[in-house]
NUDO-495502 format. One record per residue (C-alpha): y, z, x; residue number from 1. Coordinates in nm, 2 decimals, padded with zeros to 4 digits. Example, Ala and Ser with C-alpha at 12.3 -4.5 7.8 and 13.67 -1.06 7.14 Angstrom:
2
+--------+--------+--------+-----+
|     yy |     zz |     xx | seq |
+--------+--------+--------+-----+
| -00.45 |  00.78 |  01.23 |   1 |
| -00.11 |  00.71 |  01.37 |   2 |
+--------+--------+--------+-----+
END
This chain:
227
+--------+--------+--------+-----+
|     yy |     zz |     xx | seq |
+--------+--------+--------+-----+
| -00.44 |  00.68 | -00.26 |   1 |
| -00.28 |  00.97 | -00.50 |   2 |
| -00.48 |  01.25 | -00.67 |   3 |
| -00.37 |  01.14 | -00.97 |   4 |
| -00.43 |  00.83 | -00.94 |   5 |
| -00.79 |  00.88 | -00.85 |   6 |
| -00.84 |  01.11 | -01.12 |   7 |
| -00.73 |  00.86 | -01.38 |   8 |
| -00.98 |  00.58 | -01.24 |   9 |
| -01.24 |  00.86 | -01.29 |  10 |
| -01.19 |  00.92 | -01.62 |  11 |
| -01.17 |  00.61 | -01.73 |  12 |
| -01.50 |  00.45 | -01.63 |  13 |
| -01.86 |  00.50 | -01.81 |  14 |
| -02.11 |  00.56 | -01.57 |  15 |
| -02.28 |  00.22 | -01.59 |  16 |
| -01.88 |  00.05 | -01.51 |  17 |
| -01.94 | -00.15 | -01.13 |  18 |
| -01.65 | -00.09 | -00.91 |  19 |
| -01.54 | -00.25 | -00.63 |  20 |
| -01.31 | -00.11 | -00.34 |  21 |
| -01.20 | -00.39 | -00.19 |  22 |
| -01.04 | -00.23 |  00.16 |  23 |
| -01.22 |  00.09 |  00.12 |  24 |
| -01.30 |  00.08 |  00.53 |  25 |
| -01.27 |  00.42 |  00.67 |  26 |
| -01.16 |  00.65 |  00.33 |  27 |
| -01.37 |  00.45 |  00.06 |  28 |
| -01.34 |  00.55 | -00.28 |  29 |
| -01.69 |  00.77 | -00.35 |  30 |
| -01.71 |  00.62 | -00.70 |  31 |
| -01.74 |  00.25 | -00.57 |  32 |
| -02.05 |  00.07 | -00.62 |  33 |
| -01.96 | -00.18 | -00.37 |  34 |
| -01.68 | -00.16 | -00.07 |  35 |
| -01.58 | -00.43 |  00.12 |  36 |
| -01.39 | -00.38 |  00.43 |  37 |
| -01.37 | -00.53 |  00.84 |  38 |
| -01.49 | -00.16 |  00.92 |  39 |
| -01.80 | -00.13 |  00.92 |  40 |
| -02.04 |  00.13 |  00.72 |  41 |
| -02.10 |  00.37 |  01.02 |  42 |
| -01.75 |  00.44 |  01.05 |  43 |
| -01.66 |  00.53 |  00.76 |  44 |
| -01.56 |  00.93 |  00.64 |  45 |
| -01.89 |  01.04 |  00.49 |  46 |
| -01.87 |  01.24 |  00.14 |  47 |
| -02.10 |  01.39 | -00.10 |  48 |
| -02.20 |  01.14 | -00.38 |  49 |
| -02.12 |  00.85 | -00.25 |  50 |
| -02.19 |  00.57 | -00.53 |  51 |
| -02.26 |  00.24 | -00.24 |  52 |
| -02.48 |  00.27 |  00.04 |  53 |
| -02.53 |  00.02 |  00.35 |  54 |
| -02.67 | -00.24 |  00.07 |  55 |
| -02.38 | -00.23 | -00.09 |  56 |
| -02.16 | -00.23 |  00.18 |  57 |
| -02.00 | -00.59 |  00.26 |  58 |
| -01.87 | -00.58 |  00.60 |  59 |
| -01.62 | -00.89 |  00.65 |  60 |
| -01.27 | -00.99 |  00.69 |  61 |
| -01.15 | -01.02 |  00.30 |  62 |
| -00.90 | -01.28 |  00.42 |  63 |
| -01.16 | -01.51 |  00.55 |  64 |
| -01.08 | -01.75 |  00.26 |  65 |
| -01.45 | -01.71 |  00.17 |  66 |
| -01.50 | -01.63 | -00.18 |  67 |
| -01.61 | -01.31 | -00.29 |  68 |
| -01.98 | -01.30 | -00.34 |  69 |
| -01.94 | -01.21 | -00.70 |  70 |
| -01.95 | -01.39 | -00.99 |  71 |
| -01.63 | -01.44 | -01.24 |  72 |
| -01.56 | -01.09 | -01.36 |  73 |
| -01.87 | -00.95 | -01.27 |  74 |
| -01.71 | -00.64 | -01.15 |  75 |
| -01.58 | -00.42 | -01.43 |  76 |
| -01.25 | -00.21 | -01.20 |  77 |
| -01.16 | -00.31 | -00.87 |  78 |
| -00.94 | -00.05 | -00.65 |  79 |
| -00.77 | -00.19 | -00.34 |  80 |
| -00.51 |  00.11 | -00.20 |  81 |
| -00.34 |  00.08 |  00.07 |  82 |
| -00.49 | -00.27 |  00.22 |  83 |
| -00.24 | -00.51 |  00.06 |  84 |
|  00.01 | -00.44 |  00.33 |  85 |
| -00.22 | -00.45 |  00.67 |  86 |
| -00.36 | -00.78 |  00.56 |  87 |
| -00.25 | -01.17 |  00.69 |  88 |
| -00.36 | -01.31 |  00.35 |  89 |
| -00.30 | -01.07 |  00.04 |  90 |
| -00.20 | -01.38 | -00.19 |  91 |
| -00.58 | -01.46 | -00.14 |  92 |
| -00.71 | -01.16 | -00.14 |  93 |
| -00.51 | -01.06 | -00.52 |  94 |
| -00.68 | -01.43 | -00.68 |  95 |
| -00.99 | -01.35 | -00.58 |  96 |
| -01.01 | -00.99 | -00.72 |  97 |
| -00.85 | -01.12 | -01.03 |  98 |
| -01.16 | -01.38 | -01.02 |  99 |
| -01.45 | -01.13 | -00.98 | 100 |
| -01.27 | -00.82 | -01.18 | 101 |
| -01.20 | -00.74 | -01.54 | 102 |
| -00.95 | -00.47 | -01.43 | 103 |
| -00.82 | -00.26 | -01.20 | 104 |
| -00.56 | -00.08 | -00.97 | 105 |
| -00.36 | -00.17 | -00.68 | 106 |
| -00.19 |  00.16 | -00.45 | 107 |
|  00.09 | -00.01 | -00.16 | 108 |
|  00.32 |  00.18 | -00.01 | 109 |
|  00.68 |  00.12 | -00.18 | 110 |
|  01.03 |  00.00 |  00.01 | 111 |
|  01.16 |  00.32 |  00.00 | 112 |
|  00.91 |  00.42 |  00.29 | 113 |
|  00.85 |  00.10 |  00.43 | 114 |
|  01.24 |  00.05 |  00.50 | 115 |
|  01.30 |  00.39 |  00.67 | 116 |
|  01.32 |  00.48 |  01.04 | 117 |
|  01.08 |  00.67 |  01.21 | 118 |
|  00.78 |  00.72 |  00.95 | 119 |
|  00.57 |  00.75 |  01.27 | 120 |
|  00.75 |  00.64 |  01.60 | 121 |
|  01.11 |  00.51 |  01.69 | 122 |
|  01.10 |  00.21 |  01.42 | 123 |
|  01.09 |  00.13 |  01.04 | 124 |
|  00.81 |  00.20 |  00.81 | 125 |
|  00.46 |  00.18 |  00.92 | 126 |
|  00.40 | -00.04 |  01.26 | 127 |
|  00.12 | -00.26 |  01.16 | 128 |
|  00.23 | -00.36 |  00.79 | 129 |
|  00.31 | -00.70 |  00.74 | 130 |
|  00.46 | -00.71 |  00.42 | 131 |
|  00.77 | -00.56 |  00.19 | 132 |
|  00.61 | -00.53 | -00.18 | 133 |
|  00.77 | -00.48 | -00.49 | 134 |
|  00.71 | -00.52 | -00.84 | 135 |
|  00.85 | -00.79 | -00.99 | 136 |
|  00.73 | -00.91 | -01.37 | 137 |
|  00.43 | -00.68 | -01.40 | 138 |
|  00.32 | -00.87 | -01.05 | 139 |
|  00.30 | -00.83 | -00.67 | 140 |
|  00.61 | -01.01 | -00.48 | 141 |
|  00.54 | -00.97 | -00.10 | 142 |
|  00.83 | -01.05 |  00.14 | 143 |
|  00.72 | -01.07 |  00.52 | 144 |
|  00.83 | -00.78 |  00.72 | 145 |
|  01.11 | -00.93 |  00.95 | 146 |
|  01.20 | -00.75 |  01.27 | 147 |
|  01.57 | -00.79 |  01.09 | 148 |
|  01.43 | -00.46 |  00.94 | 149 |
|  01.43 | -00.24 |  01.23 | 150 |
|  01.73 | -00.40 |  01.44 | 151 |
|  02.03 | -00.39 |  01.17 | 152 |
|  02.14 | -00.03 |  01.01 | 153 |
|  02.23 | -00.16 |  00.70 | 154 |
|  01.86 | -00.29 |  00.66 | 155 |
|  01.68 |  00.07 |  00.63 | 156 |
|  01.74 |  00.44 |  00.59 | 157 |
|  01.82 |  00.65 |  00.81 | 158 |
|  01.54 |  00.86 |  01.00 | 159 |
|  01.44 |  01.16 |  00.78 | 160 |
|  01.41 |  00.99 |  00.47 | 161 |
|  01.05 |  00.95 |  00.46 | 162 |
|  01.00 |  01.31 |  00.49 | 163 |
|  01.21 |  01.37 |  00.23 | 164 |
|  01.04 |  01.15 | -00.02 | 165 |
|  00.77 |  01.23 | -00.28 | 166 |
|  00.44 |  01.12 | -00.26 | 167 |
|  00.51 |  00.92 | -00.57 | 168 |
|  00.79 |  00.79 | -00.42 | 169 |
|  00.63 |  00.64 | -00.09 | 170 |
|  00.38 |  00.43 | -00.26 | 171 |
|  00.39 |  00.12 | -00.57 | 172 |
|  00.09 |  00.18 | -00.84 | 173 |
| -00.01 | -00.14 | -01.01 | 174 |
| -00.30 | -00.06 | -01.32 | 175 |
| -00.37 | -00.42 | -01.46 | 176 |
| -00.62 | -00.61 | -01.66 | 177 |
| -00.75 | -00.98 | -01.66 | 178 |
| -00.50 | -01.10 | -01.40 | 179 |
| -00.36 | -00.96 | -01.09 | 180 |
| -00.06 | -01.15 | -01.03 | 181 |
|  00.07 | -01.19 | -00.69 | 182 |
|  00.34 | -01.43 | -00.52 | 183 |
|  00.54 | -01.45 | -00.21 | 184 |
|  00.94 | -01.50 | -00.17 | 185 |
|  01.02 | -01.70 |  00.12 | 186 |
|  01.39 | -01.72 |  00.25 | 187 |
|  01.50 | -02.02 |  00.38 | 188 |
|  01.89 | -02.01 |  00.42 | 189 |
|  02.03 | -01.80 |  00.67 | 190 |
|  02.17 | -01.45 |  00.55 | 191 |
|  01.91 | -01.44 |  00.25 | 192 |
|  01.67 | -01.14 |  00.42 | 193 |
|  01.94 | -00.99 |  00.54 | 194 |
|  02.10 | -00.91 |  00.14 | 195 |
|  01.77 | -00.84 |  00.03 | 196 |
|  01.69 | -00.55 |  00.25 | 197 |
|  02.07 | -00.41 |  00.25 | 198 |
|  02.07 | -00.44 | -00.11 | 199 |
|  01.78 | -00.25 | -00.16 | 200 |
|  01.90 |  00.03 |  00.07 | 201 |
|  02.24 |  00.02 | -00.12 | 202 |
|  02.10 |  00.03 | -00.45 | 203 |
|  01.83 |  00.30 | -00.36 | 204 |
|  02.04 |  00.56 | -00.15 | 205 |
|  02.07 |  00.79 | -00.43 | 206 |
|  01.70 |  00.84 | -00.47 | 207 |
|  01.64 |  00.93 | -00.11 | 208 |
|  01.97 |  01.16 | -00.09 | 209 |
|  02.20 |  01.17 |  00.20 | 210 |
|  02.09 |  01.16 |  00.56 | 211 |
|  02.01 |  01.49 |  00.71 | 212 |
|  02.31 |  01.62 |  00.96 | 213 |
|  02.26 |  01.67 |  01.27 | 214 |
|  02.14 |  02.04 |  01.36 | 215 |
|  02.42 |  02.25 |  01.54 | 216 |
|  02.29 |  02.47 |  01.81 | 217 |
|  02.32 |  02.73 |  01.58 | 218 |
|  02.10 |  02.59 |  01.33 | 219 |
|  01.82 |  02.42 |  01.60 | 220 |
|  01.84 |  02.87 |  01.71 | 221 |
|  01.81 |  02.96 |  01.33 | 222 |
|  01.49 |  02.75 |  01.29 | 223 |
|  01.34 |  02.85 |  01.64 | 224 |
|  01.37 |  03.18 |  01.49 | 225 |
|  01.23 |  03.12 |  01.16 | 226 |
|  01.56 |  03.22 |  00.95 | 227 |
+--------+--------+--------+-----+
END
């Protein structure tokens, strides 16, 4: 989560507000009263001043289609940071967060990063992410991350792009109240996904700047010498 978002959340909460971290996993939000994740409590990164405990850590699959164990609007604030892109049914999870929480914050990778080559390997975006996500009309729109994004040059930004993005450019942030709207965009006809991917690269190319030029032998020598 962006540090600025974490600070804003903490500033907005009262001591009596009940906070849920959905998908906190290895790095749960310390202020959360409840955490739900497939990762076990013992596997988390421990920090000082955790509000949750083993008793309020719900170890389960978020997408198991069983309602979250909270009454309607029982939670004052729900956090879901860098989780929805990983799971098989983000629409269901968003619907449940809407049911149980009065407000919340979502953070997911932006398409600027997810459609960039060589983020952490010789492919496009993060290898374990299932979805490309846009903010549309105040809600989240999910598109299945097709293999086309890896194989067609027009569908992705070149290697080196992700490394030039600012932390803010790498994510999409959504602060919501009352309802977390989410939908899936499905392409039925041939070519639809190709246009969707290529249009984004064309429109947002100026934001990420030109591709870095290949280093010359002299340039590589200067870098090696720290010049």
